[in-house]
N, C-alpha and C positions, 0 to 999 in steps of 0.2 A: 170365129168364122172359118178359120182354116181347118179346125177339127171337124166342122160340119161338112165341108167339101170333101174331106178325106173319107168321112163316114159314108157320104152319098156315093162316092166313086166305088167304094168297096161293094156296096149293095148292087150297084149296076153291073159290076164285073161278075159278081156271083150269078146274077140273073142270066147274063150272056153265056156264061160257062155251062149253065144247066141246059141251055138250048143246043149246044154243040156236042152233047154226050153221044158216043157210038152206040149202034143198035146191037142187039144180042146176036145178029147174024154175022157180025164181023168175026173173022177167024181170030182165034187166040193168037196172041202174039202180034197181030196187026194193029191192034188198037193202040192209039197214042196215050202216052202218060198224061194224067190230069195236070193241067198247068197249076203252078203254085200261086198263091196270092201275090207274091212279089213279082212273078212273071207277068201276071195279068196287069199289074200296075205299071210295069215297065212297058208292056205293049200299048198301054193307054197313054204313054208318055208322061207318067206321074212319078215323082220321086217316091221310091218305096221305103226310104229311110224315115221311120216315124220320128216325128218331132215331139220330143218330150216337153211337157210344161216345165218352166223353170223351177228349179228347186228353191224353195223359199230359204232365204239366208237369215239365219237367226242371229240377231245382234246381241251379243252378250251384254247383259246388264252389268253395270259396274259393280264389281264385288266389293262390298264394304269390308274393309279389313278391320277386324275387331281390334279395338284399342284396349289394351289391358290397363285397367285402372288399378294402380297399386293399392292393394288392400293394406289396411292398418295391421302392422305386425305387432302382435301382442308381446309387449316386453315385460318380462317378469319384474315386477316391482319388488324392491327389497322388503322383506318382511320385518316390520318393526318388532324388535324384541322388547316386550314390556319391561319397563324398569320400575323398580319399587320407589314410590314417592313417599318421603318421610314427612309426616304431618307433625309439625312442632306441638309439643305438649305444653299448654299454657300452665305456667306455674302460678298458682293462686297468690295474689298480692294482698297484703293487709290493707284494708281501707283505713286511712288515717282518721283518727277521731278528732273532729274539729273542736278546738277549745273555744268557748264563748269569748269573743273579744270584749274588752272593757267598753262600756258605754260612756262616751264622753258627753258630759253635760255642756251644752252651749253656754259660753260665757258672753254676756252682753258687754260689748265695747262701748264705754261711755262716749257720748258726743259732747265736745266742749265748744264753748263760744268764744269769740273775740269781741270784747265790749269797747265802747267809747267812754271816755271820761273827761271831765273838765277840772282843771286845777283850781282849788278854792283859795289858795294863798301861796306866796313865795315859799318854795319847799326845796329841801336838799334831796337829790336823787343819788343813790349809792350803788356800790358794786355788789352788794348782797342784801338779803331780806332782814335788815336790822340796823339799829343805830351804831353797833360796833364796827360796821364795815366802812371802808374808805369812801370819802365823798367823791362823786363823779362829776355831776354838773347840777345846776339849779333849774327848777321849773318855775315858769312865770305864771302868775295868777291869770286865769281865764284861758289858758292854753287848752286846746282839745287834742287828746292823745288816744292811742290804741292801748287797750289793756290785754296783754297776751299771756300772762301767767300770774300765779299766786303762790304763797307758801301754804302749808297744810291747813293752817287755821284761817287763812284768808285775811290776815291782819296786815300783810305786806303784799303789794302787787307789782308785777313787772310791766313797765310801760315803755312805749317808744313813740316817736312821731308817726303820724299816719303814713303808712307805706315806707317807714324808715327801717334802719338796721343797726341802731345804736341804743339798745335797751338799757334800762337801769331800774333800781328798786326804790319805791316810795311807800310811805305809810298810807294804808288804804283810807284812813280817816281824813287825809288831806285832798281827796278827790271825790267829785260827785259822779257816780257811774250810771250808765243807761240800763243796767240790768243787775242780776244777782251775781255777786263776786264769786260765789261758789260754783257758778257755771263755767268759770274759766279754768283751764287746765293747771293742775299743780306742776310746778317747774323748778328746776335748779340749774343755774349756769355756772361754769367754772370761773374762778377768780383769776385776775391777771397775775402772772408770775414775776417775781423779782429777778432781774438779770445779774444781780451782784452778790446775793447772799444765799448760803446753803441752808438746809433744814436745821432745826433746833436740836440740841443734844441734851442728854440727861433727862429724858422724858420719863415720868414716873407717875403711878397711880396706886392709892391704897384706900381701903374702905374703913370707915368709922361709923358702924351702925348703918343708918340710911344715908349717910354722907360719904362722898368719895372725895379724897384730897388729891388734886392734880398738881404736878410741879415739873419744872424743866430748868435748864441752865439759861442764863441771860444772853441776849443777842446784843453785841456791841456794834453800833452803827458809825459810819464815817460822818464827819461833820457835813451838815446840809442834807443828809438822807432821812432825817427824822420827819415823820409824816405829821407831827403835831396832833396825832390822834393816838388811839391805843396801840402800843408797840407789839402787843400779843393778842391773838384771836383764838378762842377755843370754840369749836363746833361740836356740840354734844347732843346725843339722842338719849334722853333720860326718861325713866318711868315716873309718870305722875298720874295718880288716880286711875291706875290700870291701863294707861295709854302711853305709848312711846312718843315723846314730844321733842321736836327739833328745837334746840336752844342755842343761839350764838351768844358768846360771852366775850367782851373785850376787857383787857386787864393791863394795868401798868406794872403789876408785880409778876414774879415768876412762880407764884403758888396761888391756887384758888380752891374753894370748897363748893361742891354742888350737891343738891339733894337728889337722891335716886331711890325711889321707893320700890318695894317688891310688888309682884302681882301682874307683871306684863308677860305676854306670850313670847315676845322677842327680847333678846338680850340687849342691854344698854351698851353704848360704845361712844367713843369720842376721839378727836384729833386736835392738834395744836399747830398754829402758824406763827412765824415771826413776820412783823409788818414794817415796811419802810415806804417812803413816798412813791416809789416806782411800782410797788406791788407786794406780793406775798411770797414767802419762802415755800418750798415744798412742805406739805403737811407731814406730820409724824403721828402714827396711831398710838393711843394709850392701850396698855394691857389692862383692860377694864376688869376690876375685881367683881366677882359674882356675890350674891347674897349668901350668907352662911345657911 
């Protein structure tokens, strides 16, 4: 608005000035000098100082300071020096030759039975499978017993009370059995040992054709130690009809003769005991002579 009033005043003053210009008849030098615009404005009572519009102030925008982002510095990596890798050379090995293993033929294990038997008559039960052995105790007729063993031929059987643990030998013909005697296991139990007498001495064997003569020195017993049975016992395994047969022999003498035939796959052999009422001396083996 102020600018408008200033502009209007200037126009008005210019118009007034043009009306007061001197005529050409005015003598030179008499004419007044033309008033200046500032003079005209001053005459009009106006401020001749022009008001300039305000200079726009420029507000500086915040200058963004660039932030330096550290760049990755490339580091020289150590250069791997290739090393020579030694590849082991396989030494050829010999392949073992497998030897065929021997084929084992399965052996059938026989299954044996324990029988029951009834005593047919009053019988002697002994320490070994034969009449030459010492008497152990008597069997009462009608008694029912367990049969737990036999000799090779089944002619003597090892019996005991049912569930008992004191066995002895009896002739198989003196008992009635509930099964086949040969289904019972063949068995041998050791003889009771004498606590007072040592083994026999002077034990000797010699052959006379198919006969073998066996001899030994006599055993002298203390009074009262006589068993009132055979004082000597020979256990011999002798060949008869191509088979080795166990044969117990009781003797009152210090020399006996036995028949031992040829033809068996196993060698014959034998041993001798001294006998007293408490038991048997340690046996002594014969040096059995072979067939010529």
